[in-house]
One Martini backbone bead per residue (centre of mass of N, CA, C, O) as a GRO file, in nm:
protein
  407
    1MET     BB    1  -6.965   3.598  -0.268
    2ARG     BB    2  -6.680   3.665  -0.176
    3LEU     BB    3  -6.754   3.935  -0.047
    4LEU     BB    4  -6.953   3.823   0.164
    5ALA     BB    5  -6.750   3.635   0.298
    6PHE     BB    6  -6.546   3.855   0.380
    7MET     BB    7  -6.753   4.027   0.559
    8LYS     BB    8  -6.755   3.771   0.780
    9THR     BB    9  -6.480   3.830   0.869
   10PRO     BB   10  -6.256   3.937   1.105
   11ILE     BB   11  -6.085   4.119   0.921
   12CYS     BB   12  -6.317   4.302   0.833
   13HIS     BB   13  -6.422   4.390   1.107
   14LEU     BB   14  -6.154   4.509   1.219
   15SER     BB   15  -6.090   4.707   0.994
   16LEU     BB   16  -6.341   4.881   1.026
   17PHE     BB   17  -6.319   4.943   1.330
   18PHE     BB   18  -6.034   5.063   1.337
   19SER     BB   19  -6.064   5.280   1.118
   20LEU     BB   20  -6.297   5.437   1.241
   21THR     BB   21  -6.181   5.505   1.526
   22LEU     BB   22  -5.903   5.627   1.431
   23CYS     BB   23  -6.035   5.854   1.257
   24LEU     BB   24  -6.197   5.981   1.507
   25ALA     BB   25  -5.980   6.058   1.718
   26PRO     BB   26  -5.897   6.353   1.631
   27PHE     BB   27  -6.191   6.465   1.690
   28CYS     BB   28  -6.203   6.370   2.001
   29PHE     BB   29  -5.884   6.468   2.105
   30HIS     BB   30  -5.806   6.776   2.022
   31SER     BB   31  -5.900   6.901   2.328
   32LEU     BB   32  -5.678   6.737   2.473
   33LEU     BB   33  -5.402   6.849   2.626
   34TYR     BB   34  -5.259   6.536   2.681
   35SER     BB   35  -5.275   6.472   2.387
   36PRO     BB   36  -5.116   6.399   2.089
   37LEU     BB   37  -5.386   6.534   1.933
   38PHE     BB   38  -5.347   6.808   2.015
   39SER     BB   39  -5.452   7.140   1.921
   40ARG     BB   40  -5.278   7.422   1.932
   41SER     BB   41  -5.408   7.616   1.722
   42LEU     BB   42  -5.706   7.589   1.845
   43HIS     BB   43  -5.653   7.586   2.194
   44LEU     BB   44  -5.409   7.701   2.359
   45ARG     BB   45  -5.464   8.005   2.391
   46ARG     BB   46  -5.745   7.980   2.517
   47MET     BB   47  -5.673   7.792   2.759
   48SER     BB   48  -5.462   7.979   2.883
   49HIS     BB   49  -5.650   8.217   2.934
   50GLU     BB   50  -5.855   8.065   3.113
   51PHE     BB   51  -5.653   7.978   3.328
   52LEU     BB   52  -5.565   8.263   3.418
   53LEU     BB   53  -5.843   8.369   3.491
   54GLN     BB   54  -5.908   8.157   3.705
   55SER     BB   55  -5.660   8.212   3.883
   56MET     BB   56  -5.734   8.505   3.948
   57GLN     BB   57  -6.001   8.438   4.087
   58GLU     BB   58  -5.886   8.250   4.303
   59GLY     BB   59  -5.695   8.461   4.425
   60ALA     BB   60  -5.912   8.665   4.511
   61GLY     BB   61  -6.064   8.469   4.695
   62ALA     BB   62  -5.825   8.408   4.887
   63LEU     BB   63  -5.775   8.694   4.979
   64HIS     BB   64  -6.053   8.744   5.106
   65TYR     BB   65  -6.047   8.510   5.306
   66PHE     BB   66  -5.793   8.612   5.473
   67GLN     BB   67  -5.877   8.900   5.535
   68GLN     BB   68  -6.128   8.822   5.712
   69ARG     BB   69  -5.925   8.688   5.938
   70VAL     BB   70  -5.739   8.944   5.998
   71ILE     BB   71  -5.964   9.165   5.923
   72PRO     BB   72  -6.254   9.258   6.081
   73SER     BB   73  -6.277   9.494   5.918
   74PRO     BB   74  -6.345   9.661   5.663
   75LEU     BB   75  -6.224   9.713   5.366
   76SER     BB   76  -6.065   9.916   5.187
   77SER     BB   77  -6.073  10.062   4.881
   78GLU     BB   78  -5.771  10.037   4.823
   79THR     BB   79  -5.749   9.731   4.856
   80LYS     BB   80  -5.956   9.657   4.644
   81ASP     BB   81  -5.837   9.802   4.393
   82TYR     BB   82  -5.533   9.648   4.430
   83ASN     BB   83  -5.525   9.359   4.534
   84LYS     BB   84  -5.417   9.344   4.837
   85SER     BB   85  -5.236   9.277   5.094
   86VAL     BB   86  -5.115   9.282   5.389
   87ASP     BB   87  -4.917   9.462   5.550
   88CYS     BB   88  -4.619   9.393   5.725
   89THR     BB   89  -4.686   9.592   5.973
   90TYR     BB   90  -4.916   9.423   6.035
   91ARG     BB   91  -5.096   9.307   6.338
   92SER     BB   92  -5.263   9.078   6.484
   93THR     BB   93  -5.454   9.033   6.776
   94GLU     BB   94  -5.526   8.743   6.655
   95SER     BB   95  -5.401   8.393   6.666
   96ARG     BB   96  -5.518   8.072   6.588
   97TYR     BB   97  -5.248   7.919   6.425
   98ALA     BB   98  -4.937   8.007   6.526
   99GLY     BB   99  -4.891   7.788   6.717
  100ILE     BB  100  -4.666   7.581   6.869
  101PRO     BB  101  -4.638   7.265   6.918
  102THR     BB  102  -4.550   7.041   7.182
  103GLN     BB  103  -4.601   6.810   6.995
  104ARG     BB  104  -4.570   6.579   6.778
  105VAL     BB  105  -4.626   6.580   6.441
  106PRO     BB  106  -4.740   6.400   6.169
  107LEU     BB  107  -4.772   6.674   5.976
  108ALA     BB  108  -4.576   6.894   5.777
  109ILE     BB  109  -4.664   7.186   5.584
  110THR     BB  110  -4.443   7.330   5.351
  111VAL     BB  111  -4.420   7.656   5.209
  112VAL     BB  112  -4.238   7.763   4.943
  113THR     BB  113  -4.168   8.121   4.910
  114THR     BB  114  -4.218   8.374   4.657
  115ARG     BB  115  -4.240   8.609   4.444
  116ARG     BB  116  -4.499   8.687   4.219
  117ARG     BB  117  -4.758   8.739   4.055
  118PRO     BB  118  -4.980   8.928   4.238
  119GLU     BB  119  -5.272   8.869   4.098
  120TYR     BB  120  -5.268   8.541   4.173
  121HIS     BB  121  -5.202   8.431   4.455
  122TYR     BB  122  -5.063   8.149   4.493
  123LEU     BB  123  -5.018   8.109   4.796
  124LEU     BB  124  -5.320   8.142   4.877
  125GLN     BB  125  -5.424   7.900   4.718
  126VAL     BB  126  -5.263   7.687   4.869
  127ALA     BB  127  -5.358   7.749   5.158
  128ARG     BB  128  -5.658   7.713   5.104
  129GLY     BB  129  -5.642   7.421   5.010
  130PHE     BB  130  -5.529   7.303   5.282
  131MET     BB  131  -5.756   7.397   5.463
  132ASP     BB  132  -5.979   7.239   5.322
  133ARG     BB  133  -5.855   6.954   5.346
  134ILE     BB  134  -5.837   6.949   5.656
  135SER     BB  135  -6.138   6.996   5.708
  136GLU     BB  136  -6.238   6.740   5.546
  137CYS     BB  137  -6.075   6.523   5.714
  138GLY     BB  138  -6.063   6.594   6.015
  139ASP     BB  139  -5.933   6.422   6.279
  140ASP     BB  140  -5.693   6.297   6.119
  141CYS     BB  141  -5.586   6.621   6.061
  142SER     BB  142  -5.561   6.794   6.333
  143GLY     BB  143  -5.225   6.780   6.356
  144PHE     BB  144  -5.174   6.952   6.128
  145GLN     BB  145  -4.919   7.169   5.975
  146LEU     BB  146  -4.872   7.502   5.866
  147PHE     BB  147  -4.583   7.631   5.677
  148VAL     BB  148  -4.418   7.942   5.617
  149CYS     BB  149  -4.153   7.991   5.369
  150ASN     BB  150  -3.970   8.285   5.328
  151VAL     BB  151  -3.734   8.338   5.038
  152ASP     BB  152  -3.731   8.625   5.000
  153THR     BB  153  -3.504   8.888   4.965
  154SER     BB  154  -3.780   9.075   5.026
  155PRO     BB  155  -4.005   8.996   5.255
  156SER     BB  156  -4.179   9.266   5.291
  157TYR     BB  157  -4.292   9.237   4.978
  158HIS     BB  158  -4.441   8.968   5.068
  159THR     BB  159  -4.766   9.000   5.136
  160ASP     BB  160  -4.884   8.713   5.145
  161ALA     BB  161  -4.695   8.607   5.366
  162CYS     BB  162  -4.775   8.817   5.576
  163LEU     BB  163  -5.068   8.737   5.598
  164LEU     BB  164  -5.013   8.436   5.693
  165SER     BB  165  -4.846   8.509   5.957
  166HIS     BB  166  -5.124   8.558   6.124
  167LEU     BB  167  -5.211   8.229   6.104
  168PHE     BB  168  -4.922   8.108   6.075
  169SER     BB  169  -4.647   7.960   6.070
  170ALA     BB  170  -4.335   8.148   6.025
  171ILE     BB  171  -4.057   8.224   5.793
  172GLU     BB  172  -3.753   8.413   5.736
  173ARG     BB  173  -3.450   8.419   5.576
  174TYR     BB  174  -3.399   8.751   5.482
  175THR     BB  175  -3.415   8.965   5.718
  176ASN     BB  176  -3.077   9.058   5.765
  177GLU     BB  177  -3.012   8.938   5.474
  178LYS     BB  178  -2.833   8.853   5.186
  179PRO     BB  179  -2.753   8.695   4.927
  180GLU     BB  180  -2.501   8.584   4.770
  181ASP     BB  181  -2.367   8.693   4.473
  182TYR     BB  182  -2.224   8.413   4.380
  183LEU     BB  183  -2.494   8.290   4.358
  184ASN     BB  184  -2.687   8.101   4.191
  185THR     BB  185  -3.012   8.030   4.138
  186PHE     BB  186  -2.993   7.716   4.190
  187GLU     BB  187  -2.838   7.725   4.458
  188ARG     BB  188  -3.036   7.902   4.613
  189GLU     BB  189  -3.276   7.715   4.590
  190LYS     BB  190  -3.148   7.481   4.743
  191GLN     BB  191  -3.097   7.639   5.008
  192ASP     BB  192  -3.390   7.713   5.059
  193TYR     BB  193  -3.494   7.425   5.078
  194ALA     BB  194  -3.313   7.340   5.317
  195PHE     BB  195  -3.407   7.553   5.515
  196CYS     BB  196  -3.707   7.466   5.530
  197LEU     BB  197  -3.660   7.175   5.616
  198SER     BB  198  -3.496   7.228   5.873
  199HIS     BB  199  -3.711   7.414   6.021
  200THR     BB  200  -3.932   7.206   6.033
  201LEU     BB  201  -3.787   7.002   6.213
  202GLU     BB  202  -3.725   7.204   6.447
  203THR     BB  203  -4.022   7.303   6.506
  204PHE     BB  204  -4.204   7.009   6.491
  205LYS     BB  205  -4.104   6.720   6.485
  206PRO     BB  206  -4.189   6.534   6.249
  207GLU     BB  207  -4.277   6.249   6.084
  208TYR     BB  208  -4.372   6.437   5.842
  209VAL     BB  209  -4.290   6.599   5.521
  210MET     BB  210  -4.441   6.856   5.320
  211LEU     BB  211  -4.295   6.990   5.033
  212VAL     BB  212  -4.411   7.302   4.897
  213GLU     BB  213  -4.487   7.486   4.643
  214ASP     BB  214  -4.650   7.806   4.561
  215ASP     BB  215  -4.795   7.628   4.289
  216ALA     BB  216  -4.937   7.379   4.470
  217VAL     BB  217  -5.243   7.251   4.455
  218PRO     BB  218  -5.445   7.058   4.624
  219LYS     BB  219  -5.608   6.783   4.613
  220ALA     BB  220  -5.878   6.620   4.749
  221ASP     BB  221  -5.683   6.334   4.788
  222ILE     BB  222  -5.408   6.385   4.941
  223PHE     BB  223  -5.470   6.242   5.226
  224SER     BB  224  -5.539   5.969   5.116
  225ALA     BB  225  -5.254   5.921   5.013
  226PHE     BB  226  -5.102   5.950   5.276
  227PHE     BB  227  -5.248   5.717   5.431
  228GLU     BB  228  -5.183   5.497   5.228
  229LEU     BB  229  -4.877   5.508   5.276
  230VAL     BB  230  -4.850   5.497   5.606
  231ARG     BB  231  -5.077   5.252   5.656
  232VAL     BB  232  -5.042   5.048   5.398
  233ARG     BB  233  -4.775   5.044   5.229
  234PHE     BB  234  -4.589   5.184   5.495
  235PRO     BB  235  -4.627   5.091   5.819
  236LYS     BB  236  -4.314   5.041   5.915
  237ASN     BB  237  -4.148   5.168   5.673
  238PRO     BB  238  -4.082   5.468   5.591
  239LEU     BB  239  -4.131   5.484   5.258
  240GLY     BB  240  -3.974   5.213   5.218
  241GLY     BB  241  -3.683   5.369   5.247
  242GLY     BB  242  -3.721   5.615   5.101
  243LEU     BB  243  -3.647   5.949   5.040
  244TYR     BB  244  -3.918   5.991   4.864
  245VAL     BB  245  -4.238   6.141   4.754
  246LYS     BB  246  -4.397   6.210   4.470
  247PHE     BB  247  -4.690   6.432   4.389
  248TYR     BB  248  -4.547   6.515   4.104
  249HIS     BB  249  -4.595   6.507   3.739
  250PRO     BB  250  -4.584   6.601   3.441
  251GLU     BB  251  -4.829   6.547   3.217
  252ARG     BB  252  -4.650   6.551   2.949
  253LEU     BB  253  -4.470   6.296   3.098
  254GLN     BB  254  -4.707   6.046   3.121
  255GLY     BB  255  -4.660   5.876   2.898
  256TYR     BB  256  -4.577   5.577   2.754
  257LEU     BB  257  -4.356   5.724   2.556
  258ASN     BB  258  -4.135   5.674   2.791
  259PRO     BB  259  -3.827   5.605   2.978
  260GLU     BB  260  -4.028   5.397   3.153
  261PRO     BB  261  -4.060   5.069   3.209
  262MET     BB  262  -4.329   5.055   3.375
  263ARG     BB  263  -4.509   5.171   3.151
  264ILE     BB  264  -4.479   4.944   2.947
  265LEU     BB  265  -4.602   4.727   3.127
  266GLU     BB  266  -4.871   4.871   3.167
  267TRP     BB  267  -4.946   4.885   2.867
  268ILE     BB  268  -4.946   4.581   2.814
  269GLY     BB  269  -5.151   4.505   3.033
  270LEU     BB  270  -5.381   4.667   2.912
  271GLY     BB  271  -5.383   4.518   2.639
  272VAL     BB  272  -5.438   4.231   2.738
  273LEU     BB  273  -5.703   4.277   2.891
  274SER     BB  274  -5.853   4.415   2.654
  275GLY     BB  275  -5.816   4.188   2.449
  276LEU     BB  276  -5.975   3.971   2.603
  277PHE     BB  277  -6.241   4.127   2.628
  278LEU     BB  278  -6.291   4.192   2.323
  279SER     BB  279  -6.287   3.899   2.233
  280TRP     BB  280  -6.532   3.812   2.395
  281VAL     BB  281  -6.731   4.010   2.267
  282TYR     BB  282  -6.694   3.917   1.977
  283SER     BB  283  -6.775   3.615   2.028
  284SER     BB  284  -7.063   3.692   2.127
  285LEU     BB  285  -7.156   3.837   1.858
  286PHE     BB  286  -6.981   3.593   1.700
  287PRO     BB  287  -7.020   3.260   1.741
  288GLN     BB  288  -6.873   3.152   1.472
  289GLN     BB  289  -6.624   3.266   1.610
  290ARG     BB  290  -6.323   3.192   1.710
  291PHE     BB  291  -6.094   3.173   1.951
  292THR     BB  292  -5.796   3.376   1.914
  293TRP     BB  293  -5.474   3.509   1.946
  294TRP     BB  294  -5.478   3.711   1.711
  295LEU     BB  295  -5.721   3.863   1.820
  296VAL     BB  296  -5.596   3.955   2.082
  297THR     BB  297  -5.358   4.106   1.953
  298ALA     BB  298  -5.521   4.312   1.793
  299PHE     BB  299  -5.666   4.437   2.040
  300MET     BB  300  -5.411   4.512   2.191
  301VAL     BB  301  -5.288   4.713   1.989
  302TYR     BB  302  -5.533   4.896   1.969
  303THR     BB  303  -5.551   4.979   2.269
  304MET     BB  304  -5.268   5.100   2.299
  305LEU     BB  305  -5.303   5.319   2.084
  306LEU     BB  306  -5.557   5.456   2.204
  307ALA     BB  307  -5.434   5.526   2.483
  308GLU     BB  308  -5.211   5.715   2.373
  309LEU     BB  309  -5.403   5.914   2.222
  310PHE     BB  310  -5.567   5.994   2.471
  311GLY     BB  311  -5.406   5.961   2.749
  312ARG     BB  312  -5.267   5.868   3.043
  313HIS     BB  313  -5.367   6.086   3.238
  314TYR     BB  314  -5.675   6.008   3.215
  315LEU     BB  315  -5.643   5.719   3.323
  316LEU     BB  316  -5.525   5.793   3.604
  317GLU     BB  317  -5.785   5.933   3.718
  318LEU     BB  318  -5.936   5.658   3.783
  319ARG     BB  319  -5.772   5.600   4.057
  320ARG     BB  320  -5.953   5.785   4.252
  321ILE     BB  321  -6.173   5.593   4.346
  322LEU     BB  322  -5.927   5.443   4.502
  323PRO     BB  323  -5.653   5.426   4.701
  324GLY     BB  324  -5.569   5.128   4.608
  325LEU     BB  325  -5.512   5.245   4.297
  326TYR     BB  326  -5.267   5.368   4.346
  327ASN     BB  327  -4.958   5.450   4.198
  328MET     BB  328  -4.636   5.297   4.247
  329VAL     BB  329  -4.330   5.448   4.144
  330PRO     BB  330  -4.045   5.521   4.030
  331ALA     BB  331  -3.860   5.786   4.038
  332THR     BB  332  -3.795   6.071   3.864
  333GLU     BB  333  -3.638   6.362   3.805
  334CYS     BB  334  -3.895   6.515   3.754
  335CYS     BB  335  -4.005   6.715   4.017
  336THR     BB  336  -4.078   6.966   4.316
  337PRO     BB  337  -4.372   7.070   4.414
  338ALA     BB  338  -4.419   6.775   4.574
  339MET     BB  339  -4.287   6.643   4.888
  340LEU     BB  340  -4.226   6.342   5.074
  341PHE     BB  341  -4.107   6.306   5.412
  342SER     BB  342  -3.936   6.174   5.644
  343ASP     BB  343  -3.750   6.231   5.905
  344ALA     BB  344  -3.503   6.064   5.813
  345SER     BB  345  -3.500   6.148   5.507
  346ALA     BB  346  -3.467   6.452   5.554
  347ARG     BB  347  -3.186   6.432   5.688
  348ARG     BB  348  -3.049   6.302   5.448
  349THR     BB  349  -3.107   6.522   5.243
  350LEU     BB  350  -2.946   6.747   5.382
  351SER     BB  351  -2.671   6.607   5.360
  352TYR     BB  352  -2.671   6.584   5.050
  353LEU     BB  353  -2.702   6.892   4.977
  354GLU     BB  354  -2.422   6.975   5.099
  355GLU     BB  355  -2.249   6.816   4.864
  356ILE     BB  356  -2.379   7.014   4.657
  357ARG     BB  357  -2.390   7.198   4.337
  358CYS     BB  358  -2.581   7.417   4.171
  359GLU     BB  359  -2.688   7.459   3.824
  360LEU     BB  360  -2.708   7.483   3.511
  361GLY     BB  361  -2.852   7.161   3.457
  362TYR     BB  362  -2.839   7.135   3.806
  363ALA     BB  363  -3.081   7.094   3.977
  364LYS     BB  364  -3.237   6.967   4.252
  365ASP     BB  365  -3.378   6.733   4.106
  366THR     BB  366  -3.125   6.622   3.969
  367ALA     BB  367  -2.955   6.590   4.225
  368LEU     BB  368  -3.136   6.390   4.379
  369TYR     BB  369  -3.135   6.172   4.160
  370GLY     BB  370  -2.827   6.134   4.156
  371ILE     BB  371  -2.800   6.038   4.450
  372LEU     BB  372  -2.956   5.779   4.424
  373LYS     BB  373  -2.767   5.644   4.222
  374LYS     BB  374  -2.499   5.672   4.382
  375ARG     BB  375  -2.630   5.524   4.662
  376GLY     BB  376  -2.860   5.311   4.600
  377GLU     BB  377  -3.129   5.442   4.606
  378TRP     BB  378  -3.477   5.548   4.657
  379ALA     BB  379  -3.791   5.648   4.500
  380TRP     BB  380  -4.118   5.793   4.474
  381ALA     BB  381  -4.430   5.782   4.284
  382ILE     BB  382  -4.751   5.916   4.259
  383GLU     BB  383  -5.053   5.791   4.106
  384PRO     BB  384  -5.186   6.047   4.066
  385ASN     BB  385  -5.185   6.359   4.104
  386MET     BB  386  -5.189   6.574   4.419
  387VAL     BB  387  -5.133   6.827   4.235
  388SER     BB  388  -5.160   7.156   4.106
  389HIS     BB  389  -5.000   7.334   3.852
  390ILE     BB  390  -5.030   7.703   3.837
  391GLY     BB  391  -4.741   7.804   3.741
  392LEU     BB  392  -4.653   8.013   3.456
  393PHE     BB  393  -4.442   8.175   3.644
  394SER     BB  394  -4.103   8.172   3.661
  395THR     BB  395  -3.860   8.239   3.907
  396LEU     BB  396  -3.607   8.077   3.816
  397ARG     BB  397  -3.628   8.169   3.482
  398GLY     BB  398  -3.775   8.446   3.439
  399GLY     BB  399  -4.104   8.394   3.388
  400PHE     BB  400  -4.250   8.708   3.277
  401GLU     BB  401  -4.432   8.664   3.060
  402GLU     BB  402  -4.724   8.776   2.892
  403ASP     BB  403  -4.771   8.476   2.720
  404PRO     BB  404  -4.843   8.214   2.857
  405GLN     BB  405  -4.833   7.849   2.842
  406LEU     BB  406  -4.927   7.525   2.913
  407LEU     BB  407  -4.693   7.407   2.685
   0.00000   0.00000   0.00000
């Protein structure tokens, strides 16, 4: 009798429910890349290989797409065999996109690029992505301009950038000179970044600049996010007075158990709302059980634990349902694949970058974040991510390993 009475209590119900679901969680979440329960031994090598294979296929498709627009005649068998871009000595007879606008443009999208693994055509994937997004956006995005900033030390060997120069406005930094030998890799990257930002402002005089690295492919809703920022969130003061808005933060660093206070508040808020809802459901299923705050607390802790095990990244993806659900949070230190500046904030950023020298352990993302703290300014990050980071081969840190992995 006592056992039957115990089985009807909330403690028994919740213990069984929590134990069952939490025991099943490792089996349900082990294949989710950004879940703490992800099984590296079972899935990482396979998923990395599939990611690289898909990226290579996307790169080949982007190459063919742009070649068809630059070279009207059928491609030679040599070009097909070697998966090459147009040689830099070739010049198109017609360029439909390379004209510089005479009026101020609302948004200039500058892709900072250097040579990477040639078979993946990262730059072409990014350019193709932005062309598609602009086309899907329609008249609202008709004034947007794509700008290719080639910072390769041997620009004529960066054939993908040369191919795009026939279609878009483009600039080469090291046309007649080489970078100074005394510059370390991180300082040169910072100077390249500043060069591209400065020439974007000079060339287009844009209201906003989106500075993108050449391995950051735009998501389908990237311009929905842009218009949400400039028309709804910050309609009067560009970017709310912030120095920039980050459009990407590494997925592996998006969990709740990271040192960003806003995430802890978000996590608790999710737990409270879910706890109240689950308590209501439980009380509806078992009318004889009274609503109590300890029941809400139990469901709250359970939901918070389950959300962290599932992965905050996947919950953030639900915010794409409506632009009004995008999350604006204070920016953290890492990283710079895609950054949005206003005209004024871009000029401030250039002056700040002149004051600092980057080195190992103090790259441009760390430097920019340090400047914010030093000057009492702020910056934003939008969630979920608005670009996909496809580059597994780092040019900055010499990452040309043969077997890169997603994590």
